[in-house]
N, C-alpha and C positions, 0 to 999 in steps of 0.2 A: 504493500500500500504506500501511496505517496505521503511524504512527511514534510513537504515544502512549507507548509503553514506553521510548522512548529519551530521553536527556538532550537539553537544548537544544544542547549542543556536538555531539552525535552527529547531530542533525537538521541542523545547519548544515553539518557535514562531508558528510553525504549529499547535500544540495542543491548544495554547491559541486562535488563530484565529478560529480554528474549533469550539471551545466552544462558541465564539461570534456568529459565523454563525448559530450554532444550536439554539441559542436563537431567531433568526429571521426566517430563513428557507424559503422554497418555498412559504408557505402561505403568509408570509409578502410581498414578491416580487409580488405575484399574486394580492394581495389587493391593492398595490401601483399602479400597471398597471391598474387595474379596476377603480380606483378613478382618473386616469389621473394625479397622483401626482409624487413626486420624493422620493427616499429612504433617506430622510434627517436624520431620526433617526439613521439608520445604519451608514450612512456617518459620522455623528457627533460623534457617539460612537467609530467608528474605528479611527477617527482622535484623539479623546481624549486619546485613548490607545496608540497612537503613530504609528499606522499601516500605515496610509496614506502617511506619510513623512519618512518612514523607510529608503528610498533610498537617501534622501537629506542630505546635509552636516550638521553636528552638529552645526557649528557656525551660521547657519541660521535657527535653530529650528528643524532640521531633526534628523533622527536616526543614520546617519553616515554609513548606510549600502549601499546596491547596488541593482541591479536587482535580485540577488539571493533571497534577503529577500522580495522585493516587489512582486515578482512572487509567492512566497509562500502564501502571504496574499490573492492575488486574486484567486489563485487555491483553497485554503481552503474555502473561502467565496462561490465560485462557487460550490464546492462539497456539501456545505450545502444548495444549492438551492437559494442563495441570492448574486450573483455576483454584483460587482460595476463596470460597464463598464467605468465610467469616470476615474477610476484608470489608465486605459490604456493611457488616454489622459493627465489628469492634472498633476499628479506627475511624470509619466513615460516619456512622450514625452516633455511636456512643462517644467516641473521642471528640467529634465536632461539637456535640451538645455540651459536654463538660468543659471543653476549651472556651466556648462562647459564653456559657451561663453558669458554670460551676463556681463554687467558692474557691478561695486560694487553697484551702485544705483539701478539697476534692481534686483539684488540679494536681497537687503534689502527690496525692495518694494514688491516682489512677493514670495520669497521662504518661509519665515515664515508662510505666509497665506496658501500657497499650502500645507505646512506640517501639520498645525493644522486644515485644512479643512475650514477655514473662507474665503478663496479665492479659486476660481475654474477657470481654464483656458481651453478653447476649442482649437481645432487644425484644421485648414483649409488648405488642399492641393488639393483635387480632384476637377476637373472642369468638366462642361458638355461635353466639347470637348477634355478633357485631363484626361482620367481615369488612365490607367496604364502607359501612356507615360507622365511622369512629365516634359519632355523636351518641351512639347507643352503648358505648362502653359502660359496663356495670361494675368493673373493678373499682372499689372506692376506698379512700383513706379517710379515717376520722381521727381526730385528736384525742389522746388519752394522757393528760398532763402535758409533759414536754414531748412525749413520743407520738408516733403515728401507728395506727393499726390498719393494715392493708388486707383486704379481702376480695377475692374474685377468681376468675379463671382466664387462662390464655391458651391459645392453640397455635400450632405451626411456628414454634419458637426454635430457631436453629441453634445448635451447638451448646445447649444448656449443660450438657454433661461435661464439657471441657471448660466452661466459663466460670471465672471466679465470682462473677456477679451478673445479674440481669437488670438492665434498665427497663423498668416497668412503667407503662403508661396507665395511670389511674385517674381518679377524679376526686376532687375535694369539694365540699359545699361552701359556696360563697355566703358568708355571714350576712351580707347586706341583701342579696337577692334571693337566697335560698337555692339558687341554681347550682348544678354541678359543673365544674370546670376542669379541664385536663391538667394534670401535673405529672412530673417524672420523678421516679424514686429508684435509688440504687439498692437492690436487694441482694445481699450476700448469698452464695450458694448454700451455705450451711445454716441459714436462718431458720429457727423453729417455726413450723407451720408452712414451710415452703416446699411443696411436693412436686414431683415431676414424673411423667410416664411417657415412654417413647411411642410415637405414632408409627404404625407399620406402613411404610411408603413403598411404592413400586419404583420410585426414583433411586437410581444408582449413584449415590453421592457419598463422599466421606462424612459430610456433616449430617447428623441425625436431627429429626424433627421431634418436638416434644409438646405435650399438653402440660400446663402448669396449674396447680391449685394453690391458692394463697388463703390460708385459714387463719385470720387474725395474726398475720405476721407483724411482730412488733419491731419497729424501726426507730432509731434515734432521730432527733429533729434534723440533724445534718444529712440524713438520707435523701431529703428533698433537694432536687437539683434546681438551682435558680430561684426566681421569684415566683411565689405561689400565684400571683396575679398575672403572670405572663406565659401561662401554659401553652396556648396555641402557638405563639411566636416561637417558643422553645421547641415545641413538637415539630413544626414545619422546618425549623433549622436543621433537624435531623433527617426529615423525610426527603428533602431535595437532594442531599448527598446520596441517600439510598437509591433514588431513581437514577441519578447519574451513574452510580456504580453498577446498578442492574443493567444499564445500557452497556457499560464496559464488559460486563459478564457475557451478555448476549452477543456483542460484536466479536469478542474473543472466540467464543464457541463457533460462531458462524464462519470466522476466518479459518479456524482449524478444520472444520468440515469441508470448506471450499478447497483448501489446499490439498486435502487428501483426494478429493474428486478430480482436481486438475492434474495431479500427479498420475492418477490412474488413467485418465482420459488421454494423456500423452503417450502412454505405453501400451495400453490394451488394444489389440488388433483382432477384429472379427472377420473383416474382409481384407482389402489390400492396405488400407491406411489406418492409423490410430483412430479410435472412435471420436477423439476430440476434434478431428477435422470435419466432422459432420455438424451442421448448424443446429440440428435438433438437440445435440449434446452441448455444443459450444455456447449458443445464445442464452439458454437458461442459466448457465454458469456465469456468463458475462453480466446478466441481469442481477444475479445474486451479489456479485462483486460491486456493482454500481450501488445497490441498495444498502450494502454494508458501509460503503464509503459515505453515502449521504447520512446514514445514521450516525456515523462517527463525527461528521461535521456538526450535527446538532448537539451531540454529546460535548464536543469541544466548546461550543457556544454556551451551553448550560454551565459547564465548569468555569468558564471565564466570567460569566455573569455572577455566579455564586462567589467566586474568589474575589470579585470586585465589590462585593457587598450588596448587590442588587437582588434581594431576596424575591421580590415580585417577578422581575424579569426571569430570574433563574427558575422560578416555579413553573412558568409556562414552558420554558425551553427544556427543563428536566423531564417534564411529562411527555413532551413531544419526542425527546431523545429516547426515553424508555419505550414509548410506543413504536417508534421507527426501528429500534434495535430488536425488539421482540419479534416484529413481523419479519425483518431481514434475517434474523437468526433461524426462525422456523423454516423459512423458504430455502435458505442455504443448506441446512441440514437435510431437508426433504429432497432437494435436488442432488445433493451429494450421494445419498443412499440410492436414489434412482439411477444415478450415473453408474454406480457399481453393480446395479442389478442384484442378483442373488448374493454376490459378495458383500453388498452393503448391509446384509442382515447377519453376517457371520461375526463371531467374536474376534476372529483374526484381524479384521479391518477396523473394528472398534467404533463403528458409526451408529450401529443400531441403538445402543443405549442413549445416544444423544437425541433420539426422536422424543423420548419422554423428557429429557433434561431441557430441551429447547422450549418446551411448553412453559417452563418456569418463568422465562423472560416475558411471556405473554400474560401470565396469571398474577405473578407476584412482583413487587409488593402491592401493586394496584392493577386491576384488570384493564384491558384495552378499552372496554366499554366505559369504565369510569373516567378514563383519560379523554375519551370522546365527549363525555358529559362535561368535563372540565373545559375543554377547548370550545365546545359549542356555546357554553354559558359565559365563561370568563373571557375568551378571546374574541368570539364573534358577537357576543351580546344577545344571544337568543334566550328565550324564556327558560328558566330552570325546570328540569324534568324530573327531579328527584328530591 
């Protein structure tokens, strides 16, 4: 892919991460999944090289960059066949929220560890009865003296088994209006009343998915991140990076699948010429490449707006980037499998498992339909439909 729009520093980062990813690759990820393990070696090496915390402030051990740099890291690892899904959660969502809104104590407690990979944080927002509608979240926190008591349920929370804590989106009651408002709490993994159970997924990924039950989990006052009255602002400060990083995840996966298909189409001969010489094979692959490039441009725009502090502009661009990347990823994977024919469904070529994985970029963290709702209402000014 062309990198002429990127700075020399970004091009160097991209090349360095690509080299790291190449040393691990798809076989590494496949073996980790097969063994029911976690990609600890890759996570540790990426952390040691400064890639995990590239977006976090330098004074807390990070690289002092932003989402532009972090998205490059995840995209290139994905392109090598070894994406780290927890990068979306730990440094991008949780690290960003704590860096922007956390107390000095919270920053010193968490950011250096999130940057060097020694600490990991999960993120819990989705509930069984509140999927896309975050206004229906029922996990609530109530005051008990100086402490908070947190009660509720969360589903599809990635990596809770390896996370030192989970950033939970709950709601507190506004004393003036009586309405519930969103707030963010850091819940340690060993907190009494904090239970988890693994969700049985068809998805072949190292990161496991969990349902959480919070039964009057007692938290100290300083478990609350930021200002109790600025919940939505803080929440969306984490959700925009999540969308940008999901776009990077999808683009990386799409690029990986496309590269395998192109390699196959150059060498596979059925008649006299390689199958890649036939337009029925070549044109769909070219279209997939174009759509991945376009998605990347929107991802770069979203990252730039976010890093420049334009949260509103970044919100629109991040949603569009996530939508475009999800569609491009699914199309690239589908076309790659189709290009290989029967070989596309074998374990040897490693593409079949991506059919399920590619859907993640369409479904999570927000469905394409909700993004279309957002764009039609927020961007086009059409009446709200939900």
